[in-house]
FIRO-789349 format. One record per residue: residue in three letters; residue number from 0; x, y, z of N, C-alpha, C in turn. Coordinates in steps of 0.001 Angstrom, whole numbers, padded with zeros to 6 digits. Atoms other than C-alpha are relative to their C-alpha. Last residue first. Example, Ala and Ser with C-alpha at 12.3 -4.5 7.8 and 13.67 -1.06 7.14 Angstrom:
// residues 2
R, residuo, num, n_X, n_Y, n_Z, ca_X, ca_Y, ca_Z, c_X, c_Y, c_Z
R, SER, 1, -000820, -001190, -000060, 013670, -001060, 007140, -000770, 001090, 000730
R, ALA, 0, 000890, -001190, 000000, 012300, -004500, 007800, 000900, 001200, 000000
END
This chain:
// residues 273
R, residuo, num, n_X, n_Y, n_Z, ca_X, ca_Y, ca_Z, c_X, c_Y, c_Z
R, GLU, 272, -000097, 000529, -000847, 127688, 082963, 073398, -001531, 000075, 000498
R, VAL, 271, 001363, -000334, -000252, 128777, 083366, 069798, -000332, -000689, 001501
R, HIS, 270, 000960, 000986, -001254, 131709, 082868, 068843, -000914, 000829, 000332
R, ALA, 269, -000543, -000312, -001273, 132768, 085079, 065159, -000720, -000800, 001563
R, PHE, 268, -001283, -001188, 000159, 131850, 083179, 061919, -000016, 000148, 001938
R, PRO, 267, -001008, 000029, 000999, 130421, 079859, 061088, 001059, 001392, -000133
R, PHE, 266, -000045, -001006, 000266, 128060, 078772, 064264, 001373, 000524, -001323
R, SER, 265, -000392, -000135, 000997, 128463, 075142, 064358, -000712, 001329, -000882
R, GLN, 264, -001629, 000631, 000606, 128484, 075281, 067676, 000064, -000234, -001547
R, LEU, 263, -000970, -001087, -000307, 125433, 076746, 068143, 001125, 000213, -000056
R, ARG, 262, -000478, -000407, -001069, 123375, 073711, 066768, 001148, 001257, -000239
R, LYS, 261, -001669, 000468, -000139, 122126, 073905, 063273, 000128, 000444, 001715
R, TYR, 260, -000796, -000429, -001362, 118489, 074540, 062098, 001550, -001137, 000283
R, THR, 259, -001017, 000878, -000277, 118209, 074849, 058139, 000018, 000038, 001617
R, VAL, 258, -000741, 000195, -001229, 115202, 076355, 056910, 000387, -001045, 000378
R, ARG, 257, -000712, -001035, -000211, 114068, 076630, 053532, 000758, 000337, 001103
R, GLU, 256, -001161, 000711, 000556, 112300, 073844, 053215, 000829, 001023, -000239
R, GLN, 255, -000091, 001538, 000255, 109772, 074961, 055503, 001208, -000303, -000239
R, PHE, 254, -000942, -000515, 001143, 109794, 079491, 055378, -000101, -002067, -000327
R, ILE, 253, 000213, -000561, 001068, 106316, 079585, 057288, 000943, -000455, -000880
R, ASN, 252, 001109, 000077, 000194, 106639, 076594, 059953, -000108, 000937, -001385
R, ARG, 251, -000151, 001395, 000788, 110563, 076748, 060201, -001496, -000055, -000591
R, VAL, 250, -000845, -000375, 001522, 110163, 080746, 060794, -000144, -001468, -000466
R, ALA, 249, 000675, -000978, 000549, 107328, 080156, 063404, 000314, -000028, -001108
R, THR, 248, 001204, 000939, 000533, 108919, 076929, 065330, -000502, 000800, -001229
R, THR, 247, -000587, 000994, 000903, 112431, 079207, 065296, -001375, -000437, -000396
R, LYS, 246, -000409, -000879, 001187, 110693, 082115, 067275, 000015, -000367, -001242
R, ALA, 245, 001369, -000161, 000656, 108665, 079029, 069599, 000285, 001446, -001353
R, GLU, 244, 000239, -001135, -000433, 112058, 077349, 070555, -001157, 000787, -000724
R, SER, 243, 001367, -000117, -000521, 111404, 073836, 069548, -000014, 001220, 000376
R, PRO, 242, 001224, -000066, 001369, 114889, 073653, 067896, -001441, 000100, 000203
R, ASP, 241, 001274, 000362, -000363, 116403, 074856, 071204, -000908, 000048, -001689
R, HIS, 240, -000086, 001031, -000794, 120029, 075447, 071578, -001059, -000356, 000088
R, GLY, 239, 000443, -000285, -001070, 120968, 077720, 068620, -000320, -001339, 001298
R, TYR, 238, -001274, 000687, -000788, 121834, 078597, 065348, -000466, -000157, 001312
R, ILE, 237, -000146, -000218, -001527, 119045, 079128, 062415, 000883, -000576, 001073
R, TYR, 236, -000600, 001136, -000990, 120191, 078920, 058831, -000136, 000591, 001171
R, ILE, 235, -000477, -000232, -001184, 118029, 080505, 056405, 000555, -001311, 000690
R, ARG, 234, 000055, 000889, -000640, 117869, 080008, 052332, 000408, 000631, 001502
R, TYR, 233, 000711, 001202, 000364, 116720, 081677, 049865, 000353, -001159, 000913
R, PRO, 232, -000967, 000723, 000694, 116480, 084834, 051838, -000402, -000953, -001054
R, ALA, 231, 000484, 000798, 000798, 113691, 087517, 051468, 000974, -000837, -000176
R, LEU, 230, -001285, 000580, 000387, 115354, 090316, 053783, 000058, -000929, -001262
R, ALA, 229, -000457, -000838, 000982, 112024, 091860, 054117, 001540, -000363, -000669
R, LEU, 228, 001001, -000160, 001181, 110138, 088630, 055187, 000683, 000806, -000990
R, ILE, 227, 000191, 001525, 000684, 113184, 087664, 057561, -000642, 000301, -001394
R, PRO, 226, -001714, -000775, 000828, 113548, 091399, 058816, 000135, -001376, -001184
R, THR, 225, -000013, -001186, 001604, 109569, 090748, 059690, 001090, 000595, -000455
R, LEU, 224, 000456, 001239, 001689, 109927, 087169, 061236, 000265, 001544, -000844
R, ASN, 223, -000293, 001819, 000432, 112210, 088415, 064716, -000606, 000031, -001919
R, LEU, 222, -001333, -000053, 000748, 112252, 092466, 064733, 000706, -001587, 000129
R, GLU, 221, -000276, 000885, -000487, 108731, 094064, 065153, 000710, -001058, -000681
R, ASN, 220, -001233, -000043, -000874, 108856, 097541, 064953, 000120, -001707, 000665
R, GLU, 219, -001336, -000133, 000276, 107355, 097098, 061264, 000759, 000362, 001265
R, ASP, 218, -000685, -001339, 000023, 104363, 095501, 062818, 001145, 000381, -000445
R, LEU, 217, -001161, 000277, -000547, 102877, 092466, 060625, 000314, 001308, 000825
R, GLY, 216, -000368, -000699, -001296, 099633, 092327, 059641, 000507, -000382, 001252
R, VAL, 215, -000057, 001452, -000981, 100154, 090215, 056731, -000363, 000292, 001613
R, ILE, 214, 000760, 001108, 000472, 099346, 092913, 054431, 000162, -001016, 000724
R, TYR, 213, 001603, -000032, -000399, 100904, 095475, 056546, -000891, -000810, -000401
R, LEU, 212, 000131, 001692, -000592, 104310, 093433, 055665, -001729, 000893, 000627
R, PRO, 211, 001345, 000223, -000340, 104192, 096169, 052492, -000262, -000841, 001073
R, GLU, 210, 001232, 001389, 000664, 107927, 096257, 052201, -001328, 000195, 000728
R, GLU, 209, 000368, 000341, 001363, 110236, 099145, 052458, -000659, -000822, -000513
R, SER, 208, 000838, -001195, 000588, 110080, 100160, 055742, -000115, -000163, -001492
R, ILE, 207, 001827, 000322, -000354, 111345, 096463, 056773, -000760, 001097, -000652
R, LYS, 206, 000443, 000805, 000965, 114532, 097356, 055092, -001653, -000604, -000021
R, GLU, 205, 000093, -000688, 001360, 115090, 100405, 056811, -000354, -000855, -001110
R, LYS, 204, 001444, -000977, 000343, 114039, 098644, 059937, -000029, 000936, -000943
R, LEU, 203, 001785, 001031, -000622, 116195, 095902, 059604, -000728, 001152, -000364
R, ALA, 202, -000378, 000415, 000823, 119582, 098291, 059131, -001093, -000877, -000392
R, GLU, 201, 000243, -000804, 000669, 118538, 100341, 062175, -000128, -000119, -001523
R, ASN, 200, 001287, -000255, -000121, 118679, 097296, 063959, -000849, 000878, -000740
R, SER, 199, -000250, -000674, -000933, 122400, 096335, 062655, -001600, 000225, 000387
R, TYR, 198, 001055, -001436, -000370, 122307, 093818, 061201, 000059, 000340, 000323
R, THR, 197, 001423, -000136, -000201, 125724, 091811, 061527, -001228, 001061, -000216
R, TYR, 196, 000099, -001272, -000844, 128468, 091178, 059501, -001416, -000318, 000089
R, GLY, 195, -000076, 000117, -001146, 129373, 087143, 058727, -000455, 001663, 000665
R, ASP, 194, -001385, -000278, -000006, 129902, 087530, 054778, 000564, -000076, 001928
R, GLU, 193, -000688, 001484, 000482, 126560, 085573, 054162, 001764, 000537, 000353
R, ARG, 192, -000234, 000684, 001099, 124769, 088127, 056840, 001113, -001115, -000330
R, TYR, 191, -001406, -000332, 000463, 123958, 087912, 059997, 000073, -000035, -001810
R, PHE, 190, -000019, 000345, 001257, 121040, 088561, 062027, 000983, 000221, -001024
R, THR, 189, -001000, -000950, 000829, 120507, 088501, 065729, 000243, -000493, -001409
R, PHE, 188, -000847, 000372, 001163, 116876, 087127, 066940, 001443, 000548, -000455
R, GLN, 187, 000787, -000475, 001441, 115234, 088702, 070030, 001307, -000926, -000978
R, LYS, 186, 000977, -000599, -000445, 115539, 086721, 073321, -000956, 000967, -001135
R, GLY, 185, 000306, -001075, -001078, 117771, 084670, 071614, -001201, 000662, 000381
R, GLN, 184, 000788, -000001, -000652, 118810, 082376, 068538, 000286, 001090, 001405
R, VAL, 183, -000651, 000899, -001119, 121278, 082959, 065980, -001213, 000678, 001264
R, ILE, 182, 000366, -000516, -000939, 120391, 083424, 062561, 000240, -000247, 000898
R, HIS, 181, -000311, 000633, -001840, 122257, 083409, 059557, -001034, 000806, 000739
R, LEU, 180, 000250, -000947, -001315, 120593, 084766, 055939, 000292, -001110, 001068
R, VAL, 179, -000076, 000383, -001292, 121691, 083167, 052798, -000145, 000936, 001251
R, ASP, 178, -000005, 001069, 000009, 120940, 084058, 049104, 000198, -000582, 001103
R, SER, 177, -001373, 000418, -000720, 119617, 087069, 048849, 000260, -001533, 000722
R, LYS, 176, -000639, -000751, 000136, 116486, 088958, 047322, 001343, -000223, 000625
R, VAL, 175, -001113, -000081, -000915, 114436, 086301, 046654, 000840, 001461, -000123
R, PRO, 174, -001255, 000495, 000664, 111184, 087432, 044425, 001242, -000292, 001319
R, GLN, 173, -001089, -000918, 000157, 107891, 087918, 046396, 001261, -000293, -000598
R, ASN, 172, -000105, -000462, 001261, 104671, 085932, 045288, 001073, 001078, -000127
R, THR, 171, -000488, 000663, 001422, 105508, 082877, 047584, -000160, 001103, -001202
R, ILE, 170, -001498, 000105, 000637, 106471, 085260, 050275, 000180, -000498, -001242
R, TYR, 169, -000370, -001357, 000686, 102776, 086901, 050633, 001583, -000867, -000368
R, ASP, 168, 000639, -000430, 001442, 101173, 083308, 050516, 000980, 001163, -000749
R, ARG, 167, -000254, 000680, 000800, 103331, 082085, 053406, -000484, 000337, -001330
R, VAL, 166, -001316, -000260, 000431, 102304, 084886, 055057, 000844, -000782, -000897
R, SER, 165, -000499, -001473, 001069, 099201, 084425, 054475, 001298, 000719, -000030
R, GLN, 164, 000794, 000279, 001381, 098971, 080786, 055335, 000218, 001295, -000471
R, ILE, 163, -000822, 000723, 000303, 100798, 081298, 059299, -000032, -000099, -001759
R, PHE, 162, -001092, -000552, 000289, 098209, 083815, 059562, 001161, -000561, -000308
R, HIS, 161, 000414, -001113, 000915, 095578, 081649, 059165, 001053, 001195, -000137
R, GLN, 160, -000244, 000834, 001080, 097243, 078809, 061062, -000665, 001076, -001206
R, TYR, 159, -000972, -000048, 000196, 097122, 081150, 064016, 000743, -000375, -001256
R, ARG, 158, -000748, -001090, 000218, 094058, 081961, 063955, 001343, 000418, -000201
R, GLU, 157, 000906, -000752, 001404, 092716, 078666, 063538, 000574, 001418, -000388
R, GLU, 156, -000646, 000639, 000639, 095125, 077737, 066948, -000484, 000623, -002100
R, GLN, 155, -001390, -000469, -000181, 093563, 080719, 068875, 000732, -000590, -001468
R, LYS, 154, 000395, -000894, 001095, 090011, 079425, 067509, 001427, 000535, -000060
R, TRP, 153, 000281, -000095, 001273, 090658, 076047, 069073, 000518, 000894, -000924
R, GLU, 152, -001355, 000317, 000545, 092724, 077364, 072268, -000647, -000741, -001516
R, ASP, 151, -001282, -000893, 000088, 089542, 079235, 073002, 001060, 000029, -000409
R, ILE, 150, 000488, -001037, 001253, 087184, 076480, 072177, 000746, 000722, -000208
R, ALA, 149, -000479, 000553, 001547, 089038, 073906, 074372, -000076, 001053, -001058
R, TYR, 148, -000729, -000219, 000207, 088379, 076775, 077502, 000991, -000762, -001260
R, GLY, 147, -000138, -002118, 000769, 085263, 077310, 076591, 001676, 000046, -000096
R, ILE, 146, 000185, -000053, 001113, 084955, 073363, 077589, 000306, 001361, -001032
R, GLU, 145, -001403, 000403, 000847, 087169, 073405, 080259, -000729, -000580, -001820
R, SER, 144, -001362, -000792, 000763, 084721, 075983, 081377, 001001, -001033, -000393
R, ILE, 143, 000835, -000868, 000873, 081214, 074055, 081091, 001456, 001217, -000500
R, MET, 142, -000232, -000224, 001512, 083462, 070936, 082061, -000464, 001367, -000547
R, ILE, 141, -001463, -000098, 000555, 083849, 072281, 085399, 000145, -000372, -001571
R, GLU, 140, -000868, -001596, -000456, 080319, 073170, 086377, 001254, 000140, -000908
R, HIS, 139, 000460, -000743, 001550, 079181, 069748, 084175, 000360, 001233, 000791
R, PHE, 138, -000475, 000107, 001438, 081270, 067833, 087066, -000144, 001006, -001262
R, LEU, 137, -001481, -000362, 000003, 080463, 069705, 089926, 000386, -000167, -001250
R, ASP, 136, 000113, -001655, 000451, 076647, 068641, 089042, 001761, 000996, 000092
R, ASP, 135, 000255, -000395, 001443, 077868, 065226, 088675, -000423, 001543, 000055
R, TYR, 134, -000685, -000777, 000168, 079574, 064326, 091881, -000492, 001220, -001580
R, ARG, 133, 000213, -000911, -000986, 077274, 061873, 093313, 000617, 001680, -000426
R, SER, 132, 001769, -000510, 000194, 077167, 059933, 089752, -000182, 000903, 001203
R, ILE, 131, 000291, -000930, 001671, 081008, 059749, 089401, -001380, 000524, -000004
R, CYS, 130, -000573, -001352, -000062, 081257, 058391, 092858, -000213, 001093, -000820
R, ALA, 129, 001065, -001078, -000942, 078293, 056204, 092509, 001070, 001218, 000430
R, GLN, 128, 001301, -000806, 000480, 079605, 055013, 089508, -000265, 000405, 000400
R, TYR, 127, -000269, -000733, 001146, 083780, 053862, 090838, -001321, 000852, -000259
R, ASP, 126, 001073, 000389, 000473, 082267, 052805, 094444, 000421, 000833, -001779
R, LEU, 125, 000566, -000986, 000853, 085760, 053598, 096120, -001063, -000585, -001086
R, PRO, 124, -000513, -000221, 001019, 086114, 050224, 098651, -000713, 001291, -001020
R, THR, 123, 000821, 000441, 000482, 085119, 051210, 102147, 000441, -000030, -001403
R, ASN, 122, -000445, 001217, 000107, 087584, 052639, 104570, -000391, -001142, -000808
R, ASP, 121, 001081, 000846, -000681, 087325, 055769, 103135, 001051, -001155, -000085
R, ASP, 120, -000927, 000056, -001482, 091081, 057204, 101875, -001121, -000370, 000931
R, MET, 119, -001209, 000912, -000216, 090060, 056521, 098428, 000054, 000166, 001431
R, GLU, 118, 001401, 001481, 000038, 086601, 058589, 098300, 001183, -000842, 000324
R, LEU, 117, 000928, 000024, -001342, 089060, 061684, 099216, -001160, -001243, 000369
R, LEU, 116, -001466, 000614, -001395, 091719, 060887, 096470, -000844, -000101, 001851
R, ILE, 115, -000507, 001684, -000038, 088816, 060671, 093968, 000725, -000081, 001381
R, ILE, 114, 001204, 001181, -000139, 087417, 064032, 095053, 000224, -001522, 000144
R, HIS, 113, 000198, 000013, -001877, 090644, 065863, 095280, -001038, -001079, 000251
R, LEU, 112, -000808, 000939, -000769, 091271, 064608, 091689, -000105, -000087, 001121
R, LEU, 111, 000655, 001398, 000582, 087799, 066264, 090345, 001593, -000858, 000594
R, LYS, 110, 001407, -000008, -000984, 088896, 069696, 092277, -000147, -001502, -000250
R, LYS, 109, 000093, 000373, -001530, 092130, 069558, 090852, -001162, -000581, 000576
R, LYS, 108, -000468, 001489, 000500, 090939, 069707, 087210, 000561, -000665, 001267
R, GLU, 107, 001621, 000410, 000321, 089423, 073840, 088424, 000176, -001868, 000081
R, GLN, 106, 000595, -000161, -001350, 093238, 074472, 090092, -001961, -000894, -000042
R, PHE, 105, -000773, 001027, -000876, 094850, 073895, 087188, -001154, -000481, 000921
R, GLU, 104, 000916, 001588, 000879, 092402, 075691, 084978, 000646, -000897, 000693
R, LEU, 103, 001265, -000181, -000378, 093565, 078832, 087796, -000684, -001325, -000976
R, GLU, 102, 000315, 000450, -001672, 097032, 077677, 087864, -001219, 000001, 000227
R, ASN, 101, -000305, -000785, -001502, 097650, 077972, 084137, -000438, -000388, 001067
R, ILE, 100, 001065, -000867, -000244, 098017, 075075, 081530, -000007, 001007, 001369
R, THR, 99, 000282, -000513, 001552, 101447, 073477, 080228, -001261, 000621, 000214
R, GLY, 98, -000682, -001441, 000118, 102831, 073041, 083730, -000446, 000852, -001297
R, ASP, 97, -001547, -000044, 000444, 103168, 068987, 083195, 000296, 001910, 000582
R, TRP, 96, 000254, -000009, -001780, 099611, 067816, 084586, 001502, 000709, 000063
R, LEU, 95, -001259, -000635, 000066, 098401, 067347, 081230, 000119, 000415, 001576
R, LEU, 94, -001111, 001163, -000940, 096173, 064708, 080812, 001424, 000617, 000040
R, ALA, 93, -000026, 001085, -000734, 092655, 065866, 080857, 001238, -000307, 000292
R, ARG, 92, -000230, -000652, -001107, 093966, 068886, 078876, -000084, -000829, 000949
R, GLU, 91, -001501, -000304, -000246, 094471, 066332, 075795, 000097, 000568, 001467
R, PHE, 90, -000667, 001161, -000439, 090832, 065060, 076320, 001443, 000208, 000582
R, ILE, 89, 000382, 000322, -001628, 089337, 068613, 076279, 000627, -001005, 000361
R, LEU, 88, -000645, -000483, -000657, 091287, 068914, 072804, -000204, 000292, 001632
R, GLU, 87, -001152, 000447, -000100, 089599, 066174, 071865, 001312, 000919, 000722
R, LEU, 86, -000017, 000910, -000740, 086367, 067028, 072445, 001370, -000265, 000265
R, ILE, 85, 000383, -000603, -001461, 086547, 070079, 071008, 000678, -000904, 000965
R, THR, 84, -001066, -000376, 000115, 087609, 068378, 067460, 000588, 000816, 001484
R, ASN, 83, -001474, 000739, -000211, 085374, 066140, 067895, 001031, 000854, 000639
R, ILE, 82, 000003, 000595, -001693, 082680, 068788, 068222, 001051, -001079, 000336
R, ASP, 81, -000427, -000802, -000895, 083646, 070286, 065108, -000043, -000147, 001373
R, HIS, 80, -001773, -000453, -000044, 083891, 067613, 063251, 000598, 000756, 000628
R, GLU, 79, -000577, 001310, -000706, 080461, 066240, 064149, 001435, 000732, -000286
R, LYS, 78, -001125, 000680, 001799, 079099, 069840, 062535, 000330, -001084, 001555
R, GLU, 77, 000608, 000543, 000198, 076307, 071278, 065987, 000925, -001118, -000978
R, PHE, 76, -000415, 000913, 000794, 077693, 072941, 068131, -000472, -000741, -000582
R, TYR, 75, 000528, -000120, 001229, 075855, 075800, 070151, 000473, -000852, -001607
R, TYR, 74, -000924, -000278, 001395, 077966, 076211, 072768, -000368, 000194, -001506
R, HIS, 73, -000447, -001137, -000366, 075939, 075216, 075761, 000585, 000633, -000881
R, LYS, 72, 001289, -000917, -000362, 073540, 072578, 074176, 000593, 001216, 000509
R, LYS, 71, 001641, -000644, 001413, 075361, 071456, 071444, -000335, 000924, 000833
R, ILE, 70, -000658, -001250, 001380, 079141, 071554, 073412, -001340, 000207, -000665
R, MET, 69, -000164, -001168, -000588, 076796, 069929, 076827, 000736, 001578, -001361
R, GLU, 68, 001333, -000366, -000425, 075592, 067079, 074875, 000306, 001811, 000864
R, VAL, 67, 000830, -000534, 001493, 078818, 066196, 073665, -000838, 000555, -000248
R, ILE, 66, -000741, -001363, 000904, 080482, 066415, 077017, -000954, 000166, -001190
R, THR, 65, 000161, -001101, -000795, 077860, 064053, 078317, 000286, 001012, -001125
R, ASN, 64, 000936, -000164, 000852, 078705, 061448, 075674, -001112, 001211, 000780
R, LYS, 63, -000107, -000292, 001516, 082109, 061434, 076771, -001434, 000551, -000486
R, ARG, 62, 001228, -001521, 000178, 080808, 061310, 080567, -000058, 000419, -001281
R, SER, 61, 001486, -000310, -000619, 082332, 057732, 081403, -000962, 001177, -000326
R, HIS, 60, 000837, 001730, 000157, 084928, 056932, 078994, -001049, 000252, 000660
R, ILE, 59, -000427, 000600, 001358, 087251, 060496, 078508, -000768, -001561, -000345
R, ILE, 58, 000351, -000654, 000912, 086273, 062618, 081646, -000028, -000892, -001221
R, TRP, 57, 001022, -000586, 000106, 085860, 059736, 084094, -000799, 001117, -000866
R, MET, 56, 001153, 001175, -000085, 088633, 057540, 083105, -001602, 001076, -000396
R, GLU, 55, -000033, 000528, 002009, 090666, 060465, 082721, -000775, -000968, -000413
R, MET, 54, 000439, -001411, 000979, 089788, 061226, 086548, -000071, 000578, -001582
R, LEU, 53, 001556, -000183, 000117, 090202, 057296, 087149, -000412, 001827, -000615
R, LEU, 52, 000226, 000873, 001030, 094029, 057803, 085851, -001709, -000231, 000461
R, ARG, 51, -000142, -000906, 000966, 094794, 060572, 087912, -000699, -000681, -001085
R, ALA, 50, 000943, -001168, 000016, 093478, 059107, 091147, -000214, 000621, -001635
R, LEU, 49, 001496, 000470, -000336, 094974, 055995, 090601, -000560, 000863, -000543
R, LYS, 48, 000436, 000427, 001302, 098458, 058019, 089857, -000912, -000684, -000692
R, VAL, 47, 000292, -001375, 000638, 098017, 059297, 093425, -000167, 000180, -001883
R, ARG, 46, 001335, -000344, -000141, 097101, 056506, 095025, -000005, 001075, -000769
R, LEU, 45, 000721, 000857, 000927, 100242, 054865, 093403, -001594, 000004, 000500
R, SER, 44, -000099, -001067, 001482, 102312, 057683, 094859, -001037, -001003, -000854
R, SER, 43, 000655, -001590, -000186, 101067, 056545, 098756, 000284, 000895, -002044
R, GLU, 42, 001656, 000008, 000439, 101164, 052829, 097381, -000211, 001515, 000426
R, LYS, 41, 000205, -001651, 000034, 104596, 052551, 096663, -001133, 000472, -000122
R, GLU, 40, -000988, -000487, -000939, 105244, 049168, 097572, -000238, 001441, 000447
R, SER, 39, -001246, -000522, 000520, 102175, 048181, 095902, 000842, 000598, 000820
R, THR, 38, -000950, -000328, -000972, 098962, 047091, 096279, 001019, -000183, -000789
R, ILE, 37, -001383, -000371, 000557, 095697, 046789, 093824, 000667, 000036, 001409
R, THR, 36, -000940, -000493, -001473, 092159, 045394, 095351, 001350, -000130, -001302
R, ILE, 35, -001184, 000317, 000498, 089708, 045133, 092378, 000911, 000671, 000987
R, ILE, 34, -001087, -001210, -000787, 086088, 044987, 093475, 001059, -000829, -000310
R, GLY, 33, -001025, -001067, 001334, 083981, 043385, 090344, 000722, 001053, 001446
R, GLY, 32, 001122, -001170, -000137, 080947, 041787, 092989, 000673, 001376, -000939
R, GLU, 31, 001386, 000335, 000349, 083491, 038937, 093683, -000975, 001944, 000126
R, GLY, 30, 000809, 000753, -000925, 086988, 039905, 094008, -001680, -000221, -000692
R, GLU, 29, 000848, -000652, 000528, 089724, 040923, 091232, -000506, -000971, 000640
R, GLY, 28, 000353, 000986, -000214, 093759, 041425, 091986, -001537, 000646, -000300
R, VAL, 27, 001334, -000406, 000569, 095758, 043620, 090520, -000388, -001169, 001034
R, GLU, 26, 001028, 001906, 000161, 099251, 043372, 091748, -001184, 000638, 000168
R, CYS, 25, 001224, 000350, -001267, 101258, 046946, 091415, -000457, -001366, -000639
R, ILE, 24, -000592, 000913, -000457, 104152, 048749, 088968, -000819, -000308, 001037
R, PHE, 23, 000045, -000096, -001404, 101502, 050893, 086705, 000903, -001615, 000318
R, ARG, 22, -000976, 001217, -000365, 102532, 050227, 082703, 000437, -000024, 001812
R, GLU, 21, -000561, -001058, -000781, 100232, 053454, 081995, 001469, -001287, 000433
R, ARG, 20, -000903, -000842, 000812, 099162, 051065, 078933, 001132, 000963, 000979
R, ALA, 19, -001152, 001014, -000246, 098676, 047781, 082094, 000546, 001487, -001444
R, LEU, 18, -001739, 000266, -000897, 097039, 050283, 083637, 000491, -000586, -000084
R, LYS, 17, -000582, -001371, -000008, 094598, 051969, 081244, 001274, -000401, 000629
R, ARG, 16, -001185, -000321, 001325, 094163, 048285, 079622, 000493, 001541, 000008
R, TYR, 15, -001695, 000863, 000493, 092790, 047576, 083039, 000307, -000125, -000955
R, PHE, 14, -001401, -000102, -001315, 090629, 050169, 084087, 000598, -000573, -000693
R, TYR, 13, -000784, -001498, 000401, 088996, 050204, 079973, 001067, 000466, 001426
R, MET, 12, -000567, 000037, 000721, 088015, 046410, 081057, 000826, 000970, -000535
R, ARG, 11, -000891, 000841, -000244, 086409, 047456, 084381, 001391, -000375, -000730
R, ASP, 10, -001111, -000689, -000601, 084603, 049983, 082640, 000833, -000772, 000957
R, VAL, 9, -000342, -000730, 001007, 082869, 047758, 080340, 001039, 001021, 000996
R, GLU, 8, -001392, 000484, 000772, 082487, 045415, 082786, 000525, 000733, -000996
R, ASN, 7, 000449, -000203, 001463, 080042, 047516, 084882, 001348, -000581, -000587
R, SER, 6, 000854, 000965, -000024, 080464, 046480, 088865, -000022, -000277, -001909
R, MET, 5, 000842, 000167, 001511, 083343, 048337, 089242, -000878, -001030, -000355
R, LEU, 4, 000982, 000607, 000702, 084440, 048705, 092917, -000460, 000513, -001285
R, LEU, 3, 000930, -000289, 001080, 087570, 049783, 093542, -000987, -000958, -000052
R, GLN, 2, 000913, 000202, 000590, 090554, 049152, 096591, -001084, 000849, -000657
R, ILE, 1, 001176, -001168, 000790, 093377, 050649, 097305, -000895, -001178, -000534
R, MET, 0, 000993, 001133, 000618, 096068, 048000, 099735, -001135, 001435, -000922
END
């Protein structure tokens, strides 16, 4: 049995909505003074899930305005659009538990989770508002870092989108030089002509050297995207096992409707592992 004290009705309603949305398998009862009792046959896993939910609630619901003020005060953002973009990234990061953030950042986030778990270990109901107020200084310290990470992520995405657009603009102004290019995924793409012959690295580098790819900031020794720009095909077929692979995603973002992804079994030439 886990007990929570939520005297604020807005907090309780938010908590109940989150419970319903996350489809927790448990029984919930409410007593006098806003004490919520939660029981489940799998209490150990329930504790961790509840702690994560409360941590998300702490960041996304209870201290949203605090984070906004920190963005303004410490990072000098004033435009509402910019602040909302940073907030969204912070909230997305608060929901990540699958290894998509690095270990250092993960350890920072776990500090808040451990606080809640420790409070749950007490024999008295976890007083939600008292808990988050007691650790305001630590929350402030962690959120300063989180805001910084979110801003870095935003700026990286902006730079990436600018690069993608510059490459799109480049190919728009270039004539088509071949009808079809076949590509097989791997650590490095393998490129095939229409007749099934493989382009050697030497042949690709010769083609690349003929093009002013420095305009879009690409190194001529890069042999995944630059060959496609140099060969300038009308249609691109990519074969492999992972349609969301990073290089493949970049090619699809740039060439858009000119790209078709197929499973490796559909490769029309010699068998490829």
